[in-house]
MILOMI-343433 format. One record per residue (C-alpha): x, y negated, z negated. Coordinates in Angstrom, 2 decimals, decimal comma. Last residue first. Layout:
# MILOMI-343433
{{X; Y; Z}}
...
This chain:
# MILOMI-343433
{{69,71; -166,03; 41,58}}
{{67,33; -166,17; 44,52}}
{{65,70; -169,38; 43,28}}
{{69,03; -171,20; 43,14}}
{{69,84; -170,07; 46,67}}
{{66,53; -171,29; 48,03}}
{{66,93; -174,72; 46,44}}
{{70,49; -175,08; 47,75}}
{{69,40; -173,97; 51,22}}
{{66,66; -176,58; 51,49}}
{{63,18; -175,20; 51,79}}
{{61,14; -173,48; 54,44}}
{{57,90; -172,07; 53,04}}
{{57,52; -168,34; 53,36}}
{{54,80; -166,90; 55,54}}
{{52,85; -164,14; 53,85}}
{{51,87; -161,57; 56,50}}
{{49,08; -159,24; 55,41}}
{{48,42; -155,85; 56,99}}
{{44,74; -155,01; 57,50}}
{{41,79; -154,08; 55,24}}
{{42,62; -156,98; 52,90}}
{{41,47; -156,41; 49,32}}
{{44,60; -156,41; 47,16}}
{{46,68; -158,76; 49,26}}
{{43,63; -160,98; 49,67}}
{{43,11; -161,17; 45,92}}
{{46,79; -161,82; 45,24}}
{{46,97; -164,58; 47,86}}
{{43,94; -166,37; 46,43}}
{{45,27; -166,11; 42,87}}
{{48,69; -167,32; 44,04}}
{{47,13; -170,40; 45,65}}
{{45,08; -171,20; 42,54}}
{{48,11; -170,83; 40,25}}
{{50,28; -173,05; 42,46}}
{{47,65; -175,79; 42,76}}
{{47,24; -175,73; 38,97}}
{{51,00; -176,13; 38,47}}
{{50,86; -179,26; 40,68}}
{{52,12; -180,26; 44,12}}
{{51,85; -176,98; 45,97}}
{{53,10; -176,80; 49,55}}
{{51,50; -174,15; 51,70}}
{{53,26; -171,49; 53,76}}
{{50,51; -169,56; 55,41}}
{{48,50; -166,44; 55,03}}
{{48,52; -164,41; 58,24}}
{{46,15; -161,43; 58,44}}
{{47,03; -158,74; 60,98}}
{{45,02; -156,03; 62,79}}
{{41,90; -158,04; 63,57}}
{{38,54; -156,73; 64,81}}
{{36,71; -159,96; 64,00}}
{{33,75; -158,80; 61,93}}
{{35,17; -157,57; 58,63}}
{{38,21; -159,86; 58,79}}
{{35,96; -162,90; 59,26}}
{{33,93; -161,95; 56,20}}
{{37,08; -161,47; 54,13}}
{{38,37; -164,90; 55,15}}
{{34,98; -166,42; 54,33}}
{{34,87; -164,87; 50,87}}
{{38,41; -165,98; 50,06}}
{{37,85; -169,61; 51,09}}
{{34,35; -170,27; 49,76}}
{{32,00; -171,54; 52,44}}
{{31,88; -172,86; 56,01}}
{{33,65; -171,22; 58,92}}
{{35,66; -172,63; 61,80}}
{{37,33; -170,44; 64,44}}
{{40,07; -171,65; 66,77}}
{{41,35; -169,74; 69,78}}
{{44,77; -168,59; 70,91}}
{{46,19; -166,37; 73,64}}
{{49,87; -165,95; 72,90}}
{{51,92; -166,82; 75,96}}
{{55,05; -167,90; 74,04}}
{{54,35; -171,62; 74,52}}
{{50,66; -170,97; 73,83}}
{{51,54; -170,14; 70,22}}
{{53,42; -173,38; 69,60}}
{{50,70; -175,40; 71,39}}
{{48,01; -173,77; 69,26}}
{{49,90; -174,85; 66,13}}
{{49,97; -178,43; 67,45}}
{{46,22; -178,27; 68,03}}
{{45,74; -177,08; 64,45}}
{{47,90; -179,90; 63,15}}
{{46,06; -182,57; 65,12}}
{{42,65; -181,22; 64,06}}
{{43,63; -181,26; 60,41}}
{{45,17; -184,72; 60,76}}
{{41,74; -186,15; 61,65}}
{{40,57; -185,47; 58,11}}
{{36,95; -184,96; 57,01}}
{{35,43; -186,55; 60,12}}
{{37,50; -184,34; 62,41}}
{{36,41; -181,22; 60,54}}
{{32,78; -182,33; 60,63}}
{{32,92; -183,01; 64,37}}
{{34,52; -179,61; 65,00}}
{{31,76; -178,03; 62,91}}
{{29,11; -179,71; 65,05}}
{{30,74; -178,47; 68,24}}
{{30,89; -174,91; 66,91}}
{{27,20; -174,71; 65,85}}
{{26,83; -171,94; 63,26}}
{{26,84; -174,35; 60,31}}
{{23,93; -176,29; 61,80}}
{{21,01; -175,17; 59,61}}
{{22,94; -176,05; 56,46}}
{{23,40; -179,67; 57,56}}
{{20,95; -181,15; 55,02}}
{{22,71; -179,13; 52,33}}
{{25,85; -181,24; 52,69}}
{{28,89; -179,10; 53,61}}
{{31,82; -178,15; 51,41}}
{{34,55; -175,55; 51,79}}
{{35,25; -176,13; 55,46}}
{{37,37; -173,15; 56,43}}
{{39,91; -173,12; 59,22}}
{{40,72; -169,90; 61,03}}
{{43,28; -169,80; 63,83}}
{{42,54; -166,74; 65,98}}
{{45,60; -165,18; 67,55}}
{{45,92; -162,81; 70,50}}
{{48,84; -160,60; 71,53}}
{{51,25; -160,76; 74,43}}
{{53,55; -158,35; 72,55}}
{{56,70; -160,49; 72,81}}
{{54,76; -163,47; 71,42}}
{{53,21; -161,61; 68,51}}
{{56,02; -161,51; 65,97}}
{{57,95; -164,68; 66,78}}
{{54,68; -166,52; 67,52}}
{{53,34; -165,65; 64,07}}
{{56,49; -167,07; 62,48}}
{{56,19; -170,29; 64,52}}
{{52,42; -170,57; 63,91}}
{{52,88; -170,37; 60,14}}
{{55,57; -173,05; 60,34}}
{{53,16; -175,29; 62,25}}
{{50,41; -174,46; 59,75}}
{{52,51; -176,21; 57,10}}
{{51,41; -179,54; 58,65}}
{{48,22; -179,33; 56,61}}
{{44,91; -177,94; 57,84}}
{{44,31; -175,05; 55,45}}
{{45,02; -172,68; 58,34}}
{{44,39; -168,94; 58,09}}
{{45,95; -167,05; 61,01}}
{{43,91; -164,01; 62,05}}
{{45,98; -161,74; 64,26}}
{{45,07; -159,46; 67,14}}
{{47,48; -157,07; 68,93}}
{{49,76; -155,33; 66,45}}
{{48,89; -151,67; 66,80}}
{{47,03; -148,78; 65,20}}
{{46,32; -150,38; 61,84}}
{{45,64; -148,10; 58,87}}
{{44,90; -150,34; 55,91}}
{{47,50; -152,52; 54,23}}
{{51,18; -152,94; 55,01}}
{{52,59; -156,03; 53,31}}
{{54,56; -158,37; 55,52}}
{{57,01; -160,77; 53,95}}
{{58,44; -164,16; 54,86}}
{{61,89; -165,05; 53,62}}
{{63,61; -166,58; 50,60}}
{{62,40; -163,90; 48,23}}
{{62,85; -164,63; 44,55}}
{{59,76; -166,82; 44,37}}
{{57,49; -164,27; 46,00}}
{{58,89; -161,43; 43,88}}
{{58,57; -163,14; 40,49}}
{{55,34; -165,04; 41,13}}
{{53,54; -161,95; 42,36}}
{{55,02; -159,94; 39,50}}
{{53,92; -162,34; 36,75}}
{{50,38; -162,74; 38,16}}
{{49,56; -159,08; 38,56}}
{{49,62; -157,63; 42,04}}
{{53,17; -156,37; 41,58}}
{{52,17; -154,58; 38,35}}
{{49,45; -152,71; 40,18}}
{{51,95; -151,76; 42,86}}
{{54,54; -150,64; 40,30}}
{{52,08; -148,35; 38,57}}
{{50,82; -146,90; 41,81}}
{{54,26; -146,50; 43,34}}
{{54,87; -149,21; 45,93}}
{{52,30; -150,42; 48,42}}
{{53,86; -150,87; 51,86}}
{{56,90; -152,86; 52,91}}
{{58,12; -155,30; 55,53}}
{{60,70; -158,04; 55,08}}
{{60,87; -160,87; 57,61}}
{{63,35; -163,39; 58,99}}
{{66,20; -161,67; 57,19}}
{{69,38; -163,42; 56,07}}
{{71,13; -160,04; 56,17}}
{{72,30; -159,95; 52,56}}
{{69,46; -162,04; 51,11}}
{{66,68; -159,87; 52,51}}
{{68,58; -156,76; 51,46}}
{{69,05; -157,92; 47,88}}
{{65,43; -159,02; 47,44}}
{{64,01; -155,83; 48,94}}
{{66,30; -153,54; 46,93}}
{{65,47; -155,33; 43,67}}
{{61,72; -155,00; 44,26}}
{{62,03; -151,34; 45,29}}
{{64,07; -150,50; 42,19}}
{{67,72; -149,52; 41,57}}
{{69,10; -151,77; 44,26}}
{{70,50; -151,22; 47,73}}
{{70,74; -148,59; 50,45}}
{{71,02; -149,98; 54,00}}
{{70,96; -148,46; 57,48}}
{{71,13; -150,90; 60,42}}
{{68,86; -150,00; 63,29}}
{{70,47; -149,29; 66,68}}
{{69,25; -152,00; 69,04}}
{{66,53; -151,30; 71,63}}
{{64,60; -149,42; 68,97}}
{{63,07; -145,97; 69,47}}
{{61,10; -146,82; 66,31}}
{{59,65; -143,39; 65,53}}
{{62,98; -141,56; 65,91}}
{{64,78; -144,23; 63,90}}
{{62,25; -143,88; 61,08}}
{{62,68; -140,10; 60,97}}
{{66,49; -140,47; 61,01}}
{{66,51; -142,94; 58,12}}
{{64,12; -140,99; 55,92}}
{{65,86; -137,64; 56,47}}
{{69,37; -139,04; 56,04}}
{{68,45; -141,02; 52,93}}
{{66,55; -138,40; 50,97}}
{{69,17; -138,21; 48,17}}
{{69,34; -142,02; 48,18}}
{{65,65; -142,39; 47,32}}
{{66,12; -143,77; 43,78}}
{{68,92; -145,99; 45,11}}
{{66,48; -148,13; 47,07}}
{{66,11; -147,56; 50,79}}
{{66,17; -150,08; 53,64}}
{{66,04; -149,78; 57,41}}
{{67,35; -152,97; 59,03}}
{{65,75; -153,78; 62,39}}
{{67,22; -156,20; 64,93}}
{{64,85; -157,72; 67,50}}
{{66,30; -159,71; 70,43}}
{{66,56; -156,62; 72,66}}
{{62,85; -155,80; 72,53}}
{{61,77; -152,21; 71,77}}
{{61,60; -153,04; 68,06}}
{{58,40; -155,01; 68,67}}
{{56,57; -151,93; 69,97}}
{{57,86; -149,95; 66,93}}
{{56,60; -152,39; 64,28}}
{{53,30; -150,67; 63,55}}
{{54,91; -147,21; 63,79}}
{{57,51; -148,22; 61,18}}
{{54,89; -149,76; 58,91}}
{{52,70; -146,68; 59,26}}
{{55,62; -144,54; 58,05}}
{{56,07; -146,81; 55,05}}
{{52,36; -146,53; 54,26}}
{{52,54; -142,74; 54,51}}
{{55,19; -142,77; 51,80}}
{{58,80; -141,64; 52,20}}
{{60,19; -144,70; 50,42}}
{{61,27; -146,93; 53,30}}
{{61,57; -150,74; 53,19}}
{{61,71; -152,40; 56,62}}
{{63,97; -155,44; 57,02}}
{{63,41; -157,54; 60,15}}
{{65,95; -159,81; 61,85}}
{{64,60; -161,65; 64,90}}
{{67,51; -162,80; 67,05}}
{{66,88; -166,14; 68,74}}
{{65,47; -166,38; 72,25}}
């Protein structure tokens, strides 16, 4: 099992403390290495913040302590690059900074500068046991499943793969709650969707993650929110999707920003794998 390197940003907030508690069961495994991160604005509180987090984690491996960057965003980018992290974890920043981060320029800036997946703490989750993985149906869902498996596999958690059919003829409106009918419609729309979802299930089953598939019909954001309200989840996974046009990119970032703002549970944004040269040029 490969080492799972996770960077956790600390700023003394309740959200940062919840992030540490949320990750503590995972930190108990020997293959997980945690880096605790502060920005330079919190350097005077370093010993208190580091020692409190270490006490909560009770990690199998002694966490690495790191102080980098003059701002939270800069600290996160530098730390992720320095340790080649698999995941960076942080809560809402200061109110002004958080609102700025949710705006289009900040979402694009941070997401494009990071070359790793990121987990934003939202809500007040008690534990990491049930995840909702949103699958558009492309082959990117395999990467999403791999990252989800890394996090949930050691915890013997459950995953629901959600696929949304955005259009359905009105004559079939009475049948949108019939699972077998929805499977038929998904297969008719694109047989590759079913193949990719089954492949994602195989990845998750390989690490003993119980997996099921849920199909909903409607607008993407509204249906994801509805599933979150009723499904009892404690993690939302938004996947690594390729965008072929500027419009695709804007639409995807709008969806991600709305779910980041409104999700009642932590949100995992899986980063697309790219060539090293491309990733390095983006990080500069």
